[in-house]
C-alpha positions as CSV (number, residue, x, y, z in Angstrom):
1,M,0.0,-0.1,0.1
2,T,1.6,3.3,-1.2
3,D,1.5,6.7,1.2
4,A,-1.2,8.0,-0.8
5,E,-3.4,4.6,-0.2
6,V,-2.8,4.5,3.4
7,N,-3.5,8.8,3.6
8,D,-7.1,7.7,1.8
9,A,-7.8,5.0,3.9
10,I,-7.0,7.0,7.1
11,A,-9.1,9.6,5.8
12,L,-11.9,7.2,5.1
13,K,-11.8,5.5,8.3
14,Y,-12.0,9.0,10.4
15,R,-14.5,11.0,8.1
16,T,-16.9,8.4,8.0
17,G,-15.9,6.9,12.0
18,A,-16.3,3.6,10.3
19,P,-14.2,1.1,12.4
20,W,-10.8,-0.1,10.6
21,M,-11.8,-3.7,10.0
22,D,-14.8,-1.7,8.2
23,L,-12.5,-0.5,5.0
24,P,-13.0,-1.4,1.9
25,E,-11.5,-4.3,0.4
26,W,-9.6,-2.2,-2.2
27,F,-7.7,-0.2,0.4
28,G,-6.2,-3.6,1.0
29,S,-5.3,-4.7,4.6
30,W,-7.2,-2.4,7.3
31,K,-4.5,-3.7,9.7
32,G,-1.7,-2.3,7.1
33,A,-3.1,1.1,7.3
34,H,-4.0,0.6,11.1
35,N,-0.1,0.2,11.4
36,R,1.0,3.1,9.3
37,L,-1.1,5.3,11.5
38,R,0.3,4.5,14.6
39,K,3.8,4.2,13.2
40,W,3.3,7.9,11.7
41,A,1.5,9.4,15.0
42,A,4.5,7.4,17.3
43,V,7.2,9.6,15.1
44,G,5.5,12.5,14.9
45,T,4.7,12.8,11.1
46,W,1.1,13.9,12.2
47,A,2.2,16.9,14.2
48,A,4.9,17.6,11.5
49,A,2.3,17.8,8.7
50,A,0.0,19.8,11.1
51,A,2.5,22.4,11.5
52,G,3.2,22.5,8.0
53,A,0.0,23.5,7.1
54,G,-0.6,26.0,10.0
55,T,-3.0,24.6,11.6
56,D,-3.5,22.3,14.8
57,V,-5.2,18.8,13.4
58,F,-5.4,18.0,17.0
59,E,-8.1,20.3,18.2
């Protein structure tokens, strides 16, 4: 799964409120998207993206 596909899966999950396991099959493994989100959050990727966009996504 590419980074863009993972971003799309994460966006869909949070936009719809659906459980990870209910992501459409065409995203591939829901575990892959979930694990990548956890990894990116742990290393500060989301905070850096928010800072670069001039917003706080955690508000």
